C-alpha positions as a Markdown table, in Angstrom:
| # | Residue | x | y | z |
|---|---|---|---|---|
| 1 | Met | 52.1 | 113.9 | 50.9 |
| 2 | Pro | 52.1 | 110.3 | 52.0 |
| 3 | Glu | 53.2 | 109.9 | 55.7 |
| 4 | Lys | 55.9 | 107.5 | 54.6 |
| 5 | Gln | 58.0 | 107.7 | 51.5 |
| 6 | Ala | 60.4 | 104.7 | 51.9 |
| 7 | Phe | 59.3 | 101.1 | 51.9 |
| 8 | Thr | 60.8 | 97.7 | 52.1 |
| 9 | Leu | 59.5 | 94.6 | 50.3 |
| 10 | Ala | 59.4 | 92.8 | 53.7 |
| 11 | Asp | 57.1 | 95.4 | 55.2 |
| 12 | Ile | 54.9 | 95.5 | 52.1 |
| 13 | Phe | 54.6 | 91.7 | 52.0 |
| 14 | Ala | 53.7 | 91.7 | 55.8 |
| 15 | Ala | 51.1 | 94.4 | 55.4 |
| 16 | Arg | 49.4 | 92.6 | 52.5 |
| 17 | Glu | 49.4 | 89.4 | 54.4 |
| 18 | Gln | 47.6 | 91.1 | 57.3 |
| 19 | Thr | 44.8 | 92.3 | 55.1 |
| 20 | Gly | 44.1 | 88.8 | 53.7 |
| 21 | Lys | 43.3 | 90.5 | 50.3 |
| 22 | Leu | 45.0 | 89.8 | 47.0 |
| 23 | Tyr | 45.9 | 93.5 | 46.5 |
| 24 | His | 47.4 | 95.9 | 49.1 |
| 25 | Glu | 47.9 | 99.5 | 48.1 |
| 26 | Phe | 50.8 | 101.0 | 50.0 |
| 27 | Leu | 51.2 | 104.4 | 48.3 |
| 28 | Arg | 48.7 | 106.8 | 46.9 |
| 29 | Val | 49.2 | 110.4 | 45.7 |
| 30 | Pro | 47.0 | 112.0 | 42.9 |
| 31 | Ser | 49.5 | 111.3 | 40.2 |
| 32 | Met | 50.0 | 107.6 | 41.0 |
| 33 | Ser | 49.3 | 104.7 | 43.3 |
| 34 | Val | 51.3 | 101.5 | 44.0 |
| 35 | Gly | 50.4 | 98.2 | 45.5 |
| 36 | Leu | 51.4 | 94.6 | 45.9 |
| 37 | Tyr | 49.3 | 92.0 | 44.1 |
| 38 | Gln | 49.7 | 88.3 | 44.9 |
| 39 | Leu | 48.2 | 85.2 | 43.2 |
| 40 | Glu | 48.8 | 81.6 | 44.2 |
| 41 | Val | 49.5 | 78.8 | 41.7 |
| 42 | Gly | 46.5 | 78.0 | 39.6 |
| 43 | Ala | 44.5 | 81.0 | 40.9 |
| 44 | Ser | 42.0 | 83.0 | 38.8 |
| 45 | Asp | 42.8 | 86.6 | 38.4 |
| 46 | Pro | 39.5 | 88.5 | 39.1 |
| 47 | Gln | 40.6 | 92.0 | 38.1 |
| 48 | Pro | 38.6 | 94.0 | 35.5 |
| 49 | Pro | 40.3 | 96.6 | 33.2 |
| 50 | His | 41.3 | 99.7 | 35.0 |
| 51 | Thr | 40.7 | 103.3 | 33.9 |
| 52 | Glu | 44.4 | 104.2 | 34.5 |
| 53 | Asp | 47.6 | 103.0 | 32.8 |
| 54 | Glu | 49.4 | 100.3 | 34.7 |
| 55 | Leu | 52.9 | 99.0 | 34.9 |
| 56 | Tyr | 53.4 | 95.5 | 36.4 |
| 57 | Tyr | 56.8 | 94.5 | 37.9 |
| 58 | Ile | 57.1 | 90.8 | 38.7 |
| 59 | Val | 58.9 | 90.4 | 42.0 |
| 60 | Gln | 58.6 | 86.6 | 42.2 |
| 61 | Gly | 56.7 | 83.8 | 40.5 |
| 62 | Arg | 56.0 | 82.6 | 37.0 |
| 63 | Gly | 52.9 | 82.7 | 34.8 |
| 64 | Gln | 51.3 | 84.3 | 31.9 |
| 65 | Leu | 49.7 | 87.7 | 31.5 |
| 66 | Gln | 47.1 | 88.1 | 28.8 |
| 67 | Val | 46.9 | 91.7 | 27.5 |
| 68 | Ala | 44.2 | 92.0 | 24.8 |
| 69 | Gln | 44.9 | 89.0 | 22.6 |
| 70 | Glu | 48.6 | 88.6 | 23.5 |
| 71 | His | 49.9 | 86.2 | 26.1 |
| 72 | Ile | 53.1 | 87.3 | 27.7 |
| 73 | Ala | 55.3 | 85.0 | 29.9 |
| 74 | Val | 56.2 | 86.7 | 33.1 |
| 75 | Glu | 58.9 | 85.8 | 35.7 |
| 76 | Pro | 61.0 | 87.8 | 38.3 |
| 77 | Gly | 62.2 | 91.0 | 36.7 |
| 78 | Ser | 59.5 | 91.2 | 34.0 |
| 79 | Leu | 57.9 | 94.6 | 33.4 |
| 80 | Val | 54.7 | 94.8 | 31.4 |
| 81 | Phe | 52.8 | 98.0 | 30.6 |
| 82 | Val | 49.0 | 97.8 | 30.2 |
| 83 | Pro | 47.2 | 100.8 | 28.8 |
| 84 | Ala | 44.1 | 102.1 | 30.5 |
| 85 | Asn | 40.8 | 100.3 | 29.8 |
| 86 | Met | 42.6 | 97.3 | 28.2 |
| 87 | Glu | 41.4 | 93.8 | 29.1 |
| 88 | His | 44.2 | 91.9 | 30.9 |
| 89 | Arg | 44.5 | 88.9 | 33.2 |
| 90 | Phe | 47.2 | 86.8 | 34.8 |
| 91 | His | 46.7 | 83.0 | 34.1 |
| 92 | Ser | 48.6 | 79.7 | 34.0 |
| 93 | Ile | 50.4 | 80.6 | 37.2 |
| 94 | Thr | 53.0 | 77.9 | 37.8 |
| 95 | Glu | 54.8 | 79.7 | 40.8 |
| 96 | Ala | 53.0 | 82.0 | 43.1 |
| 97 | Leu | 53.1 | 85.6 | 41.8 |
| 98 | Ser | 54.1 | 88.7 | 43.7 |
| 99 | Val | 53.6 | 91.7 | 41.5 |
| 100 | Leu | 54.2 | 95.4 | 42.2 |
| 101 | Val | 51.5 | 97.4 | 40.4 |
| 102 | Phe | 52.0 | 101.0 | 39.5 |
| 103 | Phe | 49.0 | 103.0 | 38.4 |
| 104 | Ala | 49.2 | 106.5 | 36.8 |
| 105 | Pro | 47.3 | 108.5 | 37.7 |
| 106 | Ala | 46.1 | 106.8 | 41.0 |
| 107 | Glu | 43.9 | 103.7 | 40.7 |
| 108 | Tyr | 40.2 | 104.5 | 40.1 |
| 109 | Ser | 40.9 | 108.3 | 39.9 |
| 110 | Gln | 39.7 | 108.3 | 36.3 |
| 111 | Arg | 36.5 | 106.3 | 36.9 |
| 112 | Arg | 33.4 | 108.2 | 36.0 |
């Protein structure tokens, strides 16, 4: 069981800021993991395909998410599902993106 089961966006944003990394995982159990991913305007998204299913929830910002050959406009409130092992990448970021990322099962747990 995780030590904490309730979170605020303010705390998650502050914790991610302290790490200085683009992605900050704040919850991990075997069946899922969740983190905050942030990309600045014009940034390149370095992520490779993951071995787990993902659900992206756009908290703030605007841009595009390429999933396979499809380009999807994202903005606050957008939800996009990306199946495991599928190429995907944020691009054309016009307002800094803050994205909650839900992995099921937990990120990298299916890597062989």
